[in-house]
N, C-alpha and C positions, 0 to 999 in steps of 0.2 A: 488822420487825427480824429478821434471821436468828438462829438459835440461837447461833452463834459470837459475833455482835455483842452479843446479849443477855447472854451469859456475861461478855464483856469489860466491858460496862456495869456489871453487878453486881459484878465484881471491882473496878472503879474506885470504886464506891460503898463497898465494904468498906474499901478503902484510905483513903478520905476519913474514914470513921468511926474507923479505927485511928489515923490521924495527927492528926485533929482539924482543925477549920476553919482555924485560924490557920496551922498548919504546912503544910496543903495549899495554901492561898492563897499563902504565901511560896514554896513549891516551884514552883508553876505560874508565878508571876511570874518566877522565875529562868529557867525554860524559855523563856518568851516573850522575855526579854531576850537569851538565848543565840541564839535563832532569828532575831530581828529587829533585834538591836543596841540596842534600847531598849524600854521598856514604854510603850505609849500611855497618855496621861493618863486616858482613860476607865477603863482597867484599874487604874491607880493609885487613882483615886477609889473604884472598886468594891471595891478591896482594903481600904479602910478599914472595910468591912463584908464580911468574908470570905464569908459565906453568899450575898451578892449576886454577888460575883465567881465563886464556885464554881458557882452555879446558871446564871449566864450562860455560863460556859465549858463547862459540861456540855452545855447546850443547843446552843451553837455547834458543839462538836466532834461531838456526836451527829448533827446535821443534816449536817455535812460528811462524816463517816465513813460515813453510810448513803446518801449521795447516789449516784445513778447517773451523775453527771457527773464528768468528769476534774477533779481538784483545781485544775488550772490554770484551767479554765473557771469553777469556783466562785469563784476569786479575781478573775477578769476580770469576772464578773457583779457581785460585791460592789463592785469598783472602779467599775463603771458606775453602780450605785445610789448610791454615795457621791458621785460626780460630779453625778448628776442632782439629788441632795438638797443640793448645794453644800457638802458637808463636805470641806474640803481635807485634813483629817486621815485620814478614812476612805479617801479617794481615794489619798492617799500611801501609807498602810499597806497597802492591798490591791494597789496597783501594785507595791510592793516584794515582797509575797508572791507575786504572779503572776510577776514576773520570776524569783524564786528557783525557781519551778516550771516555768520554761522559756518564758514568754511573751516574744515579741519586741517590739521597739519598734513595728513595724508593727501587730501585734495590739492593743497598748495604744492606739495612736492611733485605730485603727478602732473599738474599743469606746467610746472617749471620744466619737468622732463620732456613733456610734449612740445613746449615752445622751443627748447633747445634742439630737439630732433628736427622740427620744421625749419628753424633758422639754419641749421647745418645743411639740410637738404636744399634750401634756397641758395646757399653759397655754391654748393656743388652744381646744381642745375644751371645757374647763371654762368659759372666759370666754364663748364663743359660746352655750353652753347658758344661762348666766345671762342674757345679753342677750335671747335668744329667749324665755325664760320670764318675765323680770321687767321688761323695758324700759319698757313702758307703765305699770307700777305705780310706777316711779321718778319719774314726772313728775306734776304736778298734773293733775287730771281733764280740764281744758279743753285741755291740750296732748296731742294724739293721736299726733304723729309728730315725728321729728327732721328738720331740713332735710336734703335729699339732697345738694346740692352747690351751690357758687357758680360761676356762669358769667357772665363779663363784667359783674360788679357786681350781678348779680341772684341772689337765693336762690330755688331751685326746691324746692317741697315739695308736700305734699298737704293739702287741706282735709278736714274730716270727710266730705264727700261724695265724696272721692276725686279731685276735679278738681285739676289743677295750678294753682298760683298763682305769681305773680311779684311781687316788690317792688322798687321802684326806690330 
């Protein structure tokens, strides 16, 4: 954190102490509502415990403000993560924020496409590893393989010896 950012952070902390947690949380909720038109439910619930809301928003703003990325891209990435995690509220909120920061419809669609691709690849990568690591442990000891495929009414598989077998 640069010296200027450090001073701003410390000033922000002093303001929180001076105002108090409840007044700070109320003020920040008003700012969120002005900027986005409404306060997301997650912030409303956090606001019931002002120290939780304040610590979350301090962390969020510090990460965003010290980022080397353009704020538009921070919001696009946040939208992609929300989409990949299947959180319609996060996706919507960050899409609106990205739009306000200049993201185009085409950029938003591209980011959603990329997040879907990565989320799908993650499902496959995890599942394939589980299968490779655990498949034989999932079946009783006497069953060593899963039938490979059915062809013309016959099931083709392997015996313990590795030789192919067919059943009619």
